[in-house]
N, C-alpha and C positions, 0 to 999 in steps of 0.2 A: 712262648719260651719261658724260661724261668731264668729272670735278672736277679743278680747279686747287690745287694745294698751298697757299693762300688759304683755298678752300672746304672743305679738309679737316680742316683744323686748326679752322676755325669749328664744323665739324658734329662733331669731337672736344668740343668744350668746350661745347657744346650739349647732349650726347647724355653726357656727365661731368656739367653741373651738373644736369639733368634728375633721373639717378640719385642723387645728391650731396641734392637736396633731397626726393624719396622716401624717401630710405633715412632721413634726420637731419629733417626737416619745416622747410617753409618761410618759418619766423619767426629760424631763427639766422644768416642770412648777407646780406651786404648787394653785390650786380655794382656795381661803381666802372668808372671808366677809358673806354681805350677801345672795352670792350664793350657799356658802358653807353650810351653814343651810337648806338653800331651798335644795340643789339637795341631800343633805346628812342626816341631821336632821328633815325632815318634818315640817320647816319653813311655817306658810301659805302667808309670806310675800314676795310679789315680788318686784327686785331690779330695778334701770334703768339704771346698769352699772356692767360692771363685773372686778373683781381685781384678778388678781394673781401673786404671789410669782416668781422670776426665778432664777434656780436652775446652770442652765449652759448655753455655747450659749455668740454670741457680739450681742451688739444691734447693729450692721449695718446688721448682719443676721438675726434680728427678727424683725427689719424695712423693708425689703426686705420680709420676708415673708407674715408679715400681709397684708402691703398694697400686695401684690400679691392675698393673699384670698377674701380680699376689693374689688380686681378688677376684678375678676372673675366673667365675666358675669355669669356662670355655677353656680357659687355659689347666686347671685343675685334673676337667674331662683328660683332658688331651694326655694326662700323665696316667691311668686308669689301663693304658693298653702295655704301660709297662712294671706292673704289679702296683702301682702308686694309689691306695685306695683314696687318700685326705691329705690336706696340705695344712698343717695348723702354723699361720704366721705371728710371731711375738709380736707383743703389744705395742704399735707405732708410736704411745707417747713413750715409752722408755727407750727407744730405739737410737742410736748415736748418727744427728745430723749437725755435722757440723761447719767450718768452711774450710774445713779440712780431708773431714773422715765425714761418709755417710754409708750405714750399715742396715741390711735388710737379712735376718735372721727369722727360721722358719724348720719346722720339724716333718720330713714325711712322713705318715702312719702306711704302710706295706699292707695289702690282702692279710698277711698273717699277723698282720697287730704289730707289727714291730713298727720303732719309730726311728728315723737316723737324724738328728740335726744337723744342718747346713747355715749357711751365709753368703751372702753375697757382696762385698765390700767396695766400695769407690773410694777413691782418693783424688784427693784436690791438690797435695802437694804441687811442685813444677814437674814438667812430665823430662824424662830425666833418658836420650835415650835416641836410635832412629826406630821406625817403627811405619807399615806400608798394611796394604789393603791386601788381603791374599785368602782363598775359598778355605774352611777347614779341609782337615788332612778326609779323606775320601776312609781311611780305614778309621776313623773313630767315627764317622756318621753312620757307616753300614749295618753296625750290628743294631742300631735302631731303626732301619732300614726310611731313613731321613736322606733328603739331599742338602749338602754339600752347601754350605753358604757364605757369602765374603765377613769379614772379621778386623779390622784393623786391631795389627800385633807387634810388639815389638822383634828385631832382628835379633838374629843369633848373639852378635859380637854384645850385644845393649842385656840379652839373656842371659849371659855368663856375667858381667860385669854389675849388673842386678846382684846374680845368685852370690859372689865374692863379699859385695857387700852387705850383706843380710846376714852371711856365716860371720862378719865380722860387726855390726852391729844390734845384732838380736842382744836382749840381755841373760837371755837361755842358747845358747847356739843349736840348731836343729840341726838333725843331720840329713833330713830333707834338699838341705843346699847343698852339702858337700854331694851326695848322690846328683843333684841336675845337674852339677858341674860336671861332675863323669859321663852324662848321658850326651852334653854338647859334644866332649871331646870327643867321646866315642863315637860320634857321629859326624867329626871330621869339623866342627862346629865351633870349637874351641881356639879364637885365636894366638898362635904360635907363639907374639910378642904380648901375649896377656900380662905379664907383669910391667909392663910398659904403661902400661892403661892406668895400675894400679899408681893410688899413693903410697910412700913407703909403710905411713901406720896402721895403714890400712889393711894395708897384706900381713902385717907383723897380725894383725890381731885377726886377720881371720885363719892366718896359723897357728897363734892361740888358742882359738876356740875348736878348728878343725883336729888339736892334739886332746881334747876332752873330751871328745865323741869317741864311743863304743861299740859294738855289736848289741850290746842289749838295745842304745838306742835304733840301732842298724835297725833292730826286728820288729820294734815300736813304732816306727817312722815312715819307712821304707818297705820293711817285707811283707806285712801288713796292707798295704795297698798295691800290690802287686799279685795278681792273678795267673792259673794258666802256666804255660810255658817258661814266663817271666818272671812267676815266682820262683821253679826249679831253677833257670838260669842263674838268679840272684842269689840265691841261699848259699847259705854256710860261712862260717869264720875266716879261709880261706881267702872267699869271695869277697867278703869283706874287707879283708886287708891290702887285696888289690885295688881296691876301688877308691879306698885310703888314703895309701901308698903312693897312688896316681894323680888324687887331687893334690896333696901335699905335694909332690914332685912340681907338680904345676906350679903351688901357689911359690916356689922355692926357685922359680926360672928352673926347672930341670926341661 
């Protein structure tokens, strides 16, 4: 089977996460962001990177464990089945490992000689939201002929609020945040009283930033990360207008 570069990044994240949890324990990290939505809430959008919150453990120990996985030849060999011929890990001495952020960057080298960058980022800022341990969706792991495994992740309400906060707080608004809110809403996961949980200033900034986004942003940050039927379903200016209008209505309290 031939895997796309989106799938190759995804299976790298899956295998890294599975090894990390086996090596360190299932209660130390919480999956968040786009992969939380994809692994647990049926999002069609693939992600370039994986983001987790750290609940416990030292910077030094996580640094050691992360590079141990990335440097393990057995781990690299496990990627061969997915068309990934090699894994180039960025210089650990230049990587960011602080009390708030730890970042592992790598490049996937395919059998065809293509190179796809990715990263796994851990945040040590205080965890905000409710999380639980559940199996990753079989729909996600089935194309890679893997077994689903348990992973701690944020619930839908927390994910929505985190996405609204991201839409409000990023220095450059990202249309993927708006799309992810729509995905949760269309799956019945967005709380009807969303605005009641938002600070007025944060809601206003999210609205202002949402209005800055256009179809060109949507093409580059969302459509380019969809495949197959999902790409067809969400393509087109009219579809973008529907998605944007729905999220603006939610933020306005409609």
